[in-house]
Structures are given as structure tokens and as C-alpha cells.
C-alpha positions in Angstrom: 60.0 -8.2 66.5 61.5 -9.0 69.8 63.0 -12.5 69.6 66.8 -12.4 68.8 67.6 -16.1 68.7 70.2 -16.7 65.8 70.5 -18.3 62.4 72.4 -21.0 60.5 73.1 -20.8 56.8 70.5 -22.3 54.7 70.6 -24.8 52.0 68.2 -24.4 49.4 66.5 -27.6 48.0 64.0 -26.0 45.8 64.6 -25.4 42.2 66.1 -21.9 40.9 63.8 -20.4 38.3 65.3 -19.2 35.2 64.2 -15.8 34.1 65.2 -12.6 32.5 68.0 -12.0 29.9 69.4 -8.8 28.9 67.8 -7.4 25.6 71.0 -6.3 24.0 71.8 -8.2 20.9 70.5 -7.6 17.1 69.9 -11.2 16.3 69.2 -13.1 13.2 66.5 -12.6 10.4 63.8 -9.9 10.2 64.0 -8.8 14.0 65.6 -5.6 14.8 65.9 -5.4 18.7 65.8 -2.2 20.7 66.7 -1.4 24.2 63.5 -0.3 25.7 61.7 -2.5 28.2 58.6 -4.1 26.9 55.3 -2.0 27.2 51.7 -2.5 26.4 50.5 -1.6 22.7 49.2 2.0 22.6 45.7 1.0 21.4 43.8 -2.2 22.5 41.1 -2.0 19.8 41.2 -4.8 17.2 40.7 -2.0 14.8 43.6 0.0 16.0 45.7 -0.7 12.9 44.7 2.0 10.4 43.7 1.0 7.0 46.8 1.0 4.5 49.2 1.2 7.4 51.6 -1.7 7.2 51.8 -4.2 10.0 55.1 -3.9 12.1 57.8 -6.6 11.1 57.0 -8.8 14.0 53.5 -9.1 12.7 54.4 -10.3 9.4 57.4 -12.4 10.3 57.5 -15.9 9.1 59.4 -18.9 10.3 62.8 -20.5 9.1 63.9 -24.1 9.3 61.5 -26.9 8.9 58.5 -24.8 9.6 59.4 -22.8 6.5 59.0 -25.9 4.1 56.0 -26.1 1.9 54.1 -29.3 2.6 50.8 -30.7 3.5 48.9 -28.0 1.7 50.7 -25.3 3.8 53.4 -22.7 2.4 55.5 -22.0 5.2 54.6 -20.7 8.6 53.3 -17.2 9.0 50.6 -17.6 11.7 48.0 -14.9 11.7 49.5 -12.1 9.6 46.6 -12.1 7.2 44.2 -11.3 10.1 43.5 -8.5 12.3 45.9 -7.7 15.3 44.1 -7.8 18.5 45.4 -7.1 22.1 44.3 -9.4 25.0 44.7 -9.0 28.7 42.4 -11.6 30.1 42.2 -15.4 29.8 38.6 -15.0 28.3 39.9 -12.7 25.5 42.9 -15.0 24.9 40.7 -18.1 24.5 38.1 -16.1 22.3 40.7 -15.2 19.9 43.0 -18.3 20.0 40.0 -20.7 19.1 38.4 -18.5 16.5 38.3 -19.9 12.9 39.5 -16.6 11.5 43.5 -15.7 11.4 44.5 -13.4 14.1 47.8 -11.7 15.4 47.0 -11.9 19.2 49.2 -9.6 21.3 49.3 -10.6 25.2 49.7 -7.5 27.1 50.5 -8.1 30.7 50.3 -11.5 32.8 47.2 -13.7 32.2 46.7 -16.2 35.1 45.4 -19.6 33.8 42.4 -20.9 35.7 42.1 -24.0 36.5 45.7 -24.4 36.9 47.1 -26.7 34.2 44.7 -25.7 31.6 46.0 -25.7 28.2 44.4 -23.1 25.8 43.4 -24.6 22.7 44.7 -22.9 19.6 43.2 -23.0 16.0 45.1 -22.6 12.9 46.4 -19.4 11.5 47.4 -17.7 14.7 50.2 -15.8 15.9 50.4 -15.3 19.7 53.0 -12.8 20.9 53.8 -11.0 24.1 53.8 -7.2 24.1 57.7 -6.6 24.8 58.6 -8.3 27.9 55.2 -8.1 29.5 53.2 -11.0 27.9 53.0 -13.8 30.8 51.1 -16.9 30.7 51.0 -18.3 34.4 49.9 -21.5 35.5 49.0 -23.0 32.0 49.8 -23.3 28.4 48.6 -23.9 24.8 47.4 -27.2 23.0 47.5 -27.6 19.3 45.4 -30.6 18.3 45.2 -32.8 15.4 45.4 -30.9 12.0 46.2 -27.5 13.5 48.7 -25.6 11.4 50.4 -22.2 10.7 50.8 -21.2 14.3 53.2 -18.9 15.7 54.0 -18.7 19.5 56.4 -16.0 20.2 57.8 -13.7 22.7 55.9 -15.0 25.7 57.0 -16.1 29.2 54.9 -19.3 30.0 55.5 -20.3 33.5 54.8 -21.7 36.9 52.2 -24.6 36.5 54.5 -26.7 38.9 52.6 -28.7 41.4 55.4 -29.4 44.0 56.4 -32.9 42.6 59.6 -32.9 40.5 59.1 -36.1 38.6 55.3 -35.5 38.4 53.2 -38.2 36.6 49.9 -37.1 37.7 49.9 -33.4 36.3 50.2 -33.2 32.4 50.7 -29.5 32.4 52.9 -28.3 29.5 53.7 -24.8 28.2 53.1 -25.9 24.8 51.8 -29.4 23.6 51.3 -30.3 19.9 49.3 -33.4 19.2 49.3 -34.0 15.3 49.8 -30.4 14.4 51.9 -29.2 11.5 53.9 -26.0 10.6 54.4 -24.4 14.0 57.1 -21.9 15.1 57.9 -21.4 18.8 60.3 -18.4 19.0 61.8 -16.1 21.5 59.9 -17.5 24.6 61.0 -18.1 28.3 59.5 -21.6 29.2 59.9 -22.6 32.8 58.8 -24.3 35.9 55.9 -26.4 34.5 54.4 -29.5 36.0 55.4 -31.8 33.0 57.0 -30.5 29.9 57.9 -27.2 28.5 57.4 -28.3 24.9 55.8 -31.8 24.1 55.8 -32.4 20.2 53.8 -35.7 19.9 51.8 -38.0 17.7 53.5 -37.0 14.4 53.5 -33.2 14.7 55.8 -32.1 12.0 57.3 -29.0 10.2 58.3 -27.5 13.4 61.0 -24.9 14.1 61.7 -24.0 17.9 64.3 -21.1 18.0 65.9 -18.4 20.3 64.0 -19.7 23.5 65.1 -19.8 27.1 64.0 -23.4 28.6 64.7 -23.7 32.3 64.0 -25.0 35.9 62.3 -28.0 34.6 62.4 -31.8 34.8 61.0 -33.3 31.4 61.8 -30.4 29.2 61.2 -31.1 25.6 59.9 -34.4 24.3 59.4 -35.5 20.8 57.7 -38.5 19.7 54.9 -40.6 21.1 54.5 -42.4 17.9 55.8 -45.5 15.9 55.7 -43.6 12.7 58.9 -42.0 11.4 57.5 -38.9 9.6 58.3 -35.8 12.0 60.7 -32.9 10.6 62.0 -30.4 13.3 64.4 -27.8 13.5 65.8 -26.6 16.9 68.3 -23.9 16.8 69.5 -21.0 19.3 68.0 -22.1 22.3 69.3 -21.9 25.8 68.7 -24.9 27.9 69.7 -24.2 31.6 68.9 -26.2 34.8 67.0 -28.6 33.0 67.1 -32.5 34.0 66.0 -34.6 30.9 64.5 -34.5 27.4 66.9 -31.6 26.3 65.2 -32.5 23.8 64.5 -36.3 23.4 63.7 -37.0 19.9 61.9 -40.3 19.4 61.4 -41.6 15.7 62.0 -38.4 14.2 62.6 -38.4 10.5 64.6 -35.4 10.4 65.9 -33.7 13.6 68.2 -30.6 12.9 69.6 -29.1 16.2 72.2 -26.3 15.8 73.6 -23.4 17.7 72.0 -24.5 21.0 73.5 -24.0 24.6 72.9 -26.8 27.1 74.3 -25.6 30.5 74.4 -27.3 33.9 75.7 -25.3 36.5 77.6 -26.9 39.4 76.3 -26.8 42.8 72.7 -26.2 42.0 69.4 -28.3 43.1 68.9 -29.5 39.3 71.5 -32.1 37.9 71.0 -33.1 34.1 70.5 -36.8 33.5 71.2 -36.3 29.7 71.4 -33.7 26.9 70.4 -34.4 23.3 69.0 -37.7 22.9 68.3 -39.5 19.4 65.7 -42.3 20.1 64.2 -45.0 18.2 64.8 -44.6 14.3 65.5 -40.7 14.6 68.0 -39.5 12.2 69.7 -36.0 13.7 72.1 -33.7 12.5 73.7 -31.8 15.5 75.8 -28.7 14.8 78.0 -26.0 16.5 76.4 -26.3 19.8 77.9 -26.0 23.3 77.5 -28.2 26.1 78.6 -27.2 29.6 78.8 -29.3 32.6 76.0 -31.8 31.2 76.0 -35.3 32.0 75.8 -37.7 29.1 75.6 -34.7 26.7 74.8 -36.4 23.5 73.3 -40.0 23.5 71.7 -42.3 20.9 69.8 -45.6 20.7 71.5 -48.3 18.5 68.8 -48.0 16.0 69.2 -44.2 15.6 71.5 -42.2 13.2 73.2 -39.1 14.7 75.6 -37.0 13.0 77.9 -34.4 14.9 80.0 -31.6 13.8 81.4 -28.5 15.2 80.1 -29.1 18.8 82.0 -28.0 22.0 82.0 -29.7 25.3 83.1 -28.2 28.3 83.1 -30.0 31.9 80.8 -32.8 30.5 80.9 -36.4 31.6 79.6 -39.7 30.5 78.1 -40.6 27.1 79.0 -38.5 24.0 77.9 -40.5 21.0 77.3 -40.3 17.2 77.1 -42.9 14.3 75.1 -43.7 11.3 74.1 -41.6 8.3 71.6 -38.8 8.8 70.7 -36.2 6.1 71.6 -32.9 4.5 69.3 -29.8 6.0 70.5 -27.7 3.3 68.2 -30.0 0.9 65.4 -28.8 2.8 66.0 -25.0 3.6 68.8 -22.5 3.7 70.5 -21.9 7.1 73.7 -20.1 8.5 75.5 -21.4 11.2 76.8 -19.0 14.1 80.5 -19.8 15.3 80.5 -22.3 18.2 82.5 -20.1 20.2 80.0 -17.2 20.0 77.1 -19.4 20.9 77.0 -18.8 24.6 77.1 -14.9 24.6 74.9 -14.9 21.8 72.1 -16.9 23.4 72.6 -15.3 26.9 71.9 -12.0 25.5 69.5 -12.8 22.6 67.3 -15.8 23.7 64.0 -15.1 25.2 61.4 -12.3 25.0 62.5 -9.2 23.2 61.4 -5.7 24.4 60.8 -4.6 20.7 58.4 -7.5 19.8 54.7 -6.9 20.0 54.8 -3.3 20.5 55.9 -0.1 18.7 59.1 1.9 19.1 56.8 5.0 19.6 54.8 3.2 22.4 57.8 1.7 24.0 59.6 5.2 24.2 56.4 7.1 25.3 55.6 4.4 28.3 59.0 4.0 30.2 62.2 5.2 31.0 65.1 2.8 31.3 68.2 3.3 33.5 71.1 0.8 33.7 73.2 -0.4 36.4 76.3 -2.5 36.2 79.2 -2.9 38.7 81.8 -3.1 35.7 80.7 0.5 34.4 79.0 -0.7 31.5 75.7 0.7 32.7 74.8 4.4 33.2 75.4 3.9 36.9 77.6 1.6 39.1 75.1 1.3 41.9 71.2 0.9 42.3 70.9 3.7 44.7 72.5 6.2 42.2 70.1 5.1 39.6 67.3 5.8 42.2 68.7 9.2 43.0 68.5 10.2 39.1 64.8 9.4 39.2 63.0 13.0 39.4 60.8 13.5 42.3 57.1 13.4 41.5 57.7 11.2 38.4 54.4 10.3 36.6 55.4 7.4 34.6 57.3 4.1 34.8 61.2 4.1 35.6 62.8 0.8 34.9 66.2 0.0 36.6 67.8 -2.6 35.0 70.6 -4.2 37.0 73.2 -6.3 35.5 74.4 -9.6 37.1 76.6 -9.1 40.1 76.7 -8.7 43.9 75.6 -5.1 45.0 76.6 -4.6 48.7 74.7 -1.4 49.5 71.5 -0.2 50.9 68.8 1.0 48.7 66.0 3.4 49.5 63.2 4.5 47.3 61.7 7.6 48.8 57.9 8.4 48.8 58.2 11.1 46.1 59.6 8.7 43.6 56.7 6.3 42.7 56.4 4.1 39.6 60.0 2.6 40.0 60.7 -1.0 38.9 64.0 -2.6 39.8 64.9 -5.8 37.7 67.7 -7.9 37.4 69.0 -8.8 33.8 70.4 -11.9 34.4 69.4 -15.6 33.2 68.4 -16.4 37.1 66.9 -14.5 39.9 70.0 -15.5 41.6 72.5 -13.5 39.1 71.6 -10.1 40.7 72.0 -9.7 44.2 71.2 -6.6 46.5 72.8 -7.4 49.9 73.8 -5.7 53.2 74.3 -7.0 56.7 72.7 -4.6 59.2 70.8 -5.6 62.3 68.7 -3.7 64.5 71.1 -3.7 67.4 74.0 -2.6 65.6 75.5 0.9 65.9 75.4 3.2 62.7 78.7 4.1 61.4 78.0 7.8 62.5 77.5 6.7 66.0 73.9 8.2 66.0 72.4 5.2 67.5 71.4 1.7 66.2 69.6 0.9 63.1 66.5 -0.5 64.6 64.3 -3.0 62.8 63.1 -1.1 59.9 66.4 0.8 59.6 68.1 -2.5 59.2 66.7 -3.2 55.7 69.0 -3.7 52.7 66.0 -2.3 50.3 63.3 0.2 51.7 60.5 1.0 49.5 58.5 4.1 50.6 56.9 5.0 47.2 53.7 3.7 45.8 53.5 1.4 42.5 56.8 0.0 43.1 57.8 -3.4 41.3 60.8 -5.8 41.8 61.6 -8.8 39.7 64.3 -11.3 38.7 66.7 -10.5 41.6 67.8 -11.4 45.1 67.4 -9.1 48.0 69.3 -10.4 51.0 70.4 -9.5 54.6 73.5 -11.6 55.4 73.9 -10.2 58.9 75.9 -13.1 60.9 74.1 -13.9 64.0 76.6 -16.5 64.9 79.5 -14.0 65.0 77.1 -11.5 66.6 75.4 -13.7 69.3 75.9 -11.5 72.2 74.3 -8.4 70.2 71.1 -7.3 71.6 68.9 -6.8 68.4 69.2 -9.7 65.8 66.5 -8.5 63.8 67.7 -8.0 60.2 65.2 -6.9 57.4 66.2 -7.8 53.8 63.2 -5.9 52.4 60.9 -3.3 53.9 57.9 -1.8 52.0 55.8 1.1 53.5 53.7 1.9 50.5 50.6 0.8 48.3 50.6 -1.2 45.2 53.7 -2.9 45.6 54.5 -6.0 43.2 57.3 -8.5 44.1 57.4 -10.8 41.0 59.8 -13.7 40.7 62.4 -12.7 43.3 64.4 -14.1 46.3 64.0 -12.3 49.8 66.3 -14.1 52.2 67.5 -13.5 55.6 66.9 -15.0 59.0 64.7 -13.2 61.6 62.3 -10.2 60.1 63.2 -11.1 56.4 60.2 -9.3 54.9 58.7 -6.4 56.6 55.3 -5.7 54.9 54.4 -2.2 56.2 52.4 0.8 55.7 53.2 4.4 55.6 51.3 5.0 58.7 48.7 3.0 60.9 45.9 4.7 59.1 47.3 4.3 55.6 46.6 1.3 53.4 49.6 -0.7 51.9 48.9 -3.6 49.6 51.4 -6.0 48.4 51.4 -8.7 45.8 54.1 -11.3 45.9 54.1 -14.0 43.2 56.5 -16.5 41.7 58.9 -15.8 44.6 60.9 -17.2 47.5 60.8 -15.9 51.1 63.5 -17.5 53.2 64.0 -17.1 57.1 63.3 -18.5 60.5 61.7 -16.1 63.0 58.7 -14.0 62.0 60.3 -13.6 58.5 57.1 -12.3 57.1 55.9 -9.4 59.2 54.1 -6.0 59.4 50.7 -4.4 59.0 50.3 -4.3 55.1 47.3 -6.1 53.3 49.5 -8.6 51.5 49.0 -11.7 49.2 51.7 -14.4 48.6 50.5 -16.2 45.8 52.3 -19.2 44.1 55.3 -18.5 46.1 57.6 -20.6 48.3 58.2 -19.9 52.1 61.4 -21.5 53.0 62.1 -22.4 56.5 65.8 -22.2 57.7 67.5 -23.5 60.8 68.7 -21.2 63.4 72.4 -20.3 63.6 73.0 -22.9 66.2 71.4 -25.6 63.9 68.3 -26.0 66.0 64.8 -25.9 64.1 62.3 -23.4 65.7 60.4 -20.7 64.2 57.4 -18.6 63.1 56.5 -18.0 59.4 54.4 -14.8 59.7 53.7 -11.9 62.4 51.0 -9.8 61.3 50.2 -6.5 63.1 47.1 -5.8 61.2 44.8 -2.5 62.1 41.2 -3.4 62.9 39.0 -3.4 60.0 41.5 -4.3 57.4 43.1 -7.3 55.8 46.4 -8.9 56.9 48.3 -11.6 55.2 47.0 -14.0 52.6 49.1 -17.0 51.6 47.4 -18.9 48.7 48.7 -21.5 46.3 52.0 -21.7 47.9 54.4 -24.0 49.7 55.9 -23.9 53.0 58.9 -26.1 53.3 62.5 -26.3 54.3 65.4 -28.2 55.6 64.4 -28.3 59.1 63.1 -30.6 61.8 59.6 -31.7 61.5 56.9 -30.1 63.6 59.0 -27.2 64.8 57.6 -24.1 62.9 54.4 -22.3 63.6 52.6 -20.6 60.6 52.0 -17.5 62.8 51.6 -15.5 65.9 49.9 -12.1 66.7 52.3 -9.2 66.6 50.6 -6.3 68.8 53.5 -3.9 68.0 54.1 -1.6 71.1 51.5 -3.6 73.0 48.6 -2.0 71.0 45.6 -3.9 71.9 43.5 -2.4 69.2 45.2 -4.4 66.4 43.6 -7.3 64.9 46.3 -9.4 63.3 45.4 -11.6 60.4 47.1 -14.6 58.6 44.9 -16.8 56.3 46.9 -19.8 54.6 44.7 -21.5 52.0 45.0 -23.9 49.1 48.8 -24.3 49.9 51.2 -27.3 50.4 52.4 -27.6 53.9 55.4 -29.6 54.9 56.0 -31.8 58.0 57.8 -29.0 59.4 54.7 -27.2 60.3 53.4 -27.9 63.9 50.1 -29.8 64.4 48.9 -26.8 66.3 50.2 -24.0 63.8 49.3 -20.8 65.6 50.8 -19.4 68.9 50.6 -16.6 71.3 53.0 -13.6 71.3 53.9 -10.9 73.8 50.9 -11.7 76.0 48.3 -11.7 73.3 46.4 -14.7 72.3 46.2 -15.8 68.8 42.7 -17.1 69.5 41.6 -13.3 70.0 42.8 -12.3 66.5 42.3 -13.9 63.0 44.2 -16.9 62.0 42.8 -19.7 60.0 43.3 -22.1 57.0 41.4 -23.6 54.2 42.0 -26.5 52.0 45.6 -27.0 52.7 47.3 -30.2 51.8 50.7 -32.1 52.6 52.1 -33.7 55.7 51.8 -30.5 57.7 48.3 -29.9 57.0 45.5 -31.1 59.5 41.8 -31.2 60.1 39.8 -28.4 61.7 39.7 -28.1 65.6 39.8 -26.0 68.5 43.7 -25.2 68.0 43.4 -25.4 64.3 40.5 -23.4 62.8 39.5 -23.8 59.3 37.3 -21.5 57.1 34.1 -22.4 56.0 33.4 -22.2 52.3 31.3 -19.1 52.9 34.2 -17.6 54.8 36.5 -18.6 52.0 34.6 -17.1 49.3 35.5 -13.7 51.0 39.0 -14.4 51.7 40.7 -14.6 48.4 43.1 -12.4 46.1 40.4 -10.2 44.7 38.8 -9.5 47.9 42.2 -8.8 49.6 43.6 -6.3 47.0 40.1 -4.5 46.7 39.9 -3.4 43.2 43.6 -3.2 42.4 45.0 -5.7 39.5 48.8 -5.8 39.9 50.8 -5.6 36.9 53.1 -8.7 36.8 55.7 -9.8 34.3 
């Protein structure tokens, strides 16, 4: 790109998603955790389990806590262990088995996107729904357990991203798990985040519930219990990590017996989410709260005057506001046995042990056969201390997946995935995509250290991907070139991530820079290069998504930054699409940022090198546009008119959207039917999660 006007540091207003924790700890009960990255089961047929072959331990596991208590005609909670084990990869199959009258162990192998967004899949009694390793994701929806549904296990899943752009959303009741009058439910080892309403809603006398070893994050109304005047519900909530959640952590209203122990509630300073309160005993609740840790929480423990709350063994660090107790509650050991972990051990225990496990929902043989795992840690605790060294260790011509798991830290280096090393995944292992950062500060006009010339735009990339079937997730890729300090340099283009290959998946990452942040390219002009970006943030100001690839940006946030001098002006996309191919499709996403109103174009045509044969394309559809978007969202570039190329919108909303007109073309319904993700990716189904 040719524009070199500078940048200012950006302050994100968005919420940081919480994902990915190292799978390193052997935790409680029957679970024996391995170190292999999660994979799909070896055989997807319902009949795959041979007669006489015992089911794996995860298919036979039963709940602890109140979910283990014999009551209401149900002897504990063991889900579908008496039925067949089936593997599902589609929404239709998941609904088929979840609603069936027979017991099933349902293994979710891969990402299932819920349509319509917000739909809660109905679950019938006697079901275990479990993710295959760490691959089981439910995106854009959740589960519903209605009146009388019982003996259900929801385990080892990531349920995420039904958020509709409104923080205190009162219109979209999109929960990860909602229970209305259910009993004997075990919710265990899940990653629940970024929903429009609750992560867990336990309502209308739902009882005999255990919620254990989950990660709950990036949400407002996190875990609500109540919606009843009756005082009959019994719940156990233990070993859960609440991080960056505002309220209902949980809120327990009219609960007969609420036993909370060994939980971690964490509110990090300086983030976009501030807690309003932690554990809350409401109404006539009786609560026992033991050996839990509260870090940075506002009002960490509160109670109504009518509630009873007994505290013992809890630790509070950096908390402010109300911290209350009083009254007589109950003795949990009168209902079930349990063992407390030492309070001092809770943070480390949960940061490494909560959330989905690679060993659940799969077999050791399948895990070992399907993937190779390499570890990177700056402190020397991994096999390698840099990401590039791990890439160098991958054999040329590898034919199976290699997962490079990168521990939290800032890795100042450039990384190149050469074309002869396909099937590589780089993933951060921290609790947030912000924990693992790959960063460098090169710019196009900078001279290389060896004096051999300047980097050029493509050469400035912090991470360069030239191999097919690459995946990145749960990390940040950054170019922190300082435009203000280098304002006289000719060539401010500074790429964070460059892709020049086919079947690239960017799932749950941050790509951040200023000008030319994300270069989505192909290996050559006549080569296809498909890219799928989902659940991610792309941050910049000038042409910060550009190139000739065929790319879908789905359910993501395009964050607009001010320039280095504090001014607001820029361009989101600059496609250089070859004629006859598809360019950029932005769908179900958000365009916003802390910039002045009406200052950013959605795109302009980049005819690289003055190539008049190119036919640049950007379509923005079903997305939310902030007021920063110009009323005439497209503009010319380099003497080429945008009207001679392919730029259009369809069904966008928000203050930056506008009616169709000569300077704002909209697709017809017939045109839109051929400009969706399936048509864009042309037979390729990305593997996410």
C-alpha cells in the first residue's frame, strides 16, 4: 500500500475474550489428563464401540456434589452412559441425538455453528454431551433443559459467541446453558464465554446441579440462579474460574442449599470489564462458601438481610467494597462427601486445570495418531524458547497436524511458516488471547540489519504464513512499529500477519497494527488462497485488511484506530482481487472504534502495480457498523474508481449503515444468496476450535 500517514496508540473498548488454558494438570476424581492436543474420535459411526469393549472413563463418569444425590427418583447423575456413543459434527445430528428419547453419549467433534444465532438446543433426559478433546465448540447458541429433564451431563465443550453487540442486552436471551425446572445436571470442564445473556441460567426450581471445573469469562450476566419464590434448589459450584465477568458470579436467589468452594474470581485491573459483585446470596438463600480466592473483585461477597451465608477459608486480594457473612447455613457433608483443596493452591490449580481437556471425548490412541505437539515457553519450561525454533523443527513435507502450543509471554521475533510445512497450528495456552503475544516492529521503508535493502510491505510481517492448512488461535499477532518516532521514514506499511497460502484459519485471535495490519495474499496471482477469520479482532487504520486472497471475516470485530497524530481517517479494506475470483466477505461482524464519526471508509480498490485487469471486491453484510463509517463508505484509489469494481453491502445495521443509493450499492436478495460463506469458501469447511 502507498499511504504512509501515521498512527496513535489505540485503546480498545471491546471485551477481551477468555479462551485456552494449558492442559497440564491431573485433576480430581476419575479424570486422567493427558498432554496431547484434542482430536476427533477415530470412528464416527454410532456402532464404533465394539461389543464387550468397555467404554472409556469419560463416558462412564458420574457427577459429584448435589448432582450425585439420590432424589426425585434419580440415582445420581451419569448422563447417557447406558446408551450408545455417537459422534456429531453438524447441528442437525446434534439436535437429533440431544432430543432423542433414548440415552446417548454424544461426542461433539469440531465446531458446530448454531443457526439461527441464539438458538438453544433442546436436551432430553439421559444424555452426555461432551467435546472431543479441545475441538468441541458450540458457536452462536447453547442448550436448553426444560421442565422435568434430568440426568444430563454437559462437559468438555467451548460454548461461545452469541453476543449481539449490546453489553447489558435485555432483548436477546441467548444463554450457553439454560435450565428451567430440570434436575440432576452436571456442567463440567467447559469454556463458556461471550454470550448475549447468561453463561448459565439455573431457573424455576432447577435442582441437584453440580457446576465444576469450568472457565466462565467475558460476560455480563454470568451465572444466575433463581427465578422462583420457592426455596427448594440444591447446587454445588466448585473449582470454577470466573474471569472478566461483571455480575452474577453467581447470583443465588432463594436457593435452599448453595455450596460454593475452591472457586477463583478474578477481575484484572485496566481491562474493559469491571466486576460489580462476586458471590451473592439473595432472598432466602442458605450458602456455604469455602476456600475460594477473590482477586481484584468489587463487592466480592454480598448477601441480602434475609439470606444466610457462612464463610470459611477464603482469601481476598485487592478487593474493595462489601464482604459479608451471617446467619446459619448447613453442613454440606450431611449430603455428600467432598475434599477441599488448600486455598493457596486454587489459582494455579484452576488456571491449568479448568476448562476443556484434551483427554476427554477421545482415546489416547486417536490423540497420539492424529497430532504432534510442540511446546514453546520463554522460561525454558517448553521444548523450545521461540516460536520460529519450533517451526524449524517441523519436518518438511509433513502430512499430519503439528500443534505448536505457546505459553503466555511476549515473544519479540519474526515467524515464517515456509510453503513446505503445511498442517501447522500455532496456539496460545493462556487464559486470554492477550496472554501470548508475537510481536515485531518492522516497516516497509526500514533498512534490514544486514543492509541488503528495505523490508518492503510483505517483508515487514511479524508472522508470515506460506504453507497451506495453517491455523492460529488464542494469541495476539502484533506489529508495533512506532510511526510517530519514525514520521520522516518513507514507507510506514507495517504488517502484523501475512498469509500467502490456501485454507488458512484464524480463530479467536487478535491481529493488531496501524497501516496494512493484515495482508491476506496468495502464493501467486493465479493461485487460490482461501482464508477464514472467525471470533477475532483486527485492528488498524489504513487499508488494514488488504490483498488478493478469497477471505471470509465472520463474527469478528474490525477495530478502527486513530492515526499517530490523533486524527481520525482511514480505510478498512483494500482488496486486490484477480478477475473471476471472490475477494473479501465481511459477515456477521462489527466495525467500530474510538475514532471520530464519519471518518472511515469500508474500502477502496487496490490495483497493485497499476494492474487494470484486477477486479477488487469487498462485500459487507449482516454486520453492525458504528457511526465512524462514512455515509459514502467506498472511495477511489490510485486513479481507479471503486464503481468500476465490486463493492456492496447487504442488510447491515447500526448508525454507520445507510440506505441504498448510487454511492452506496446494496445487494438484492438474489445477489446476496450467492455471496455467503459457503459460496466464498467453495467446498472447503474450515476446522475451527
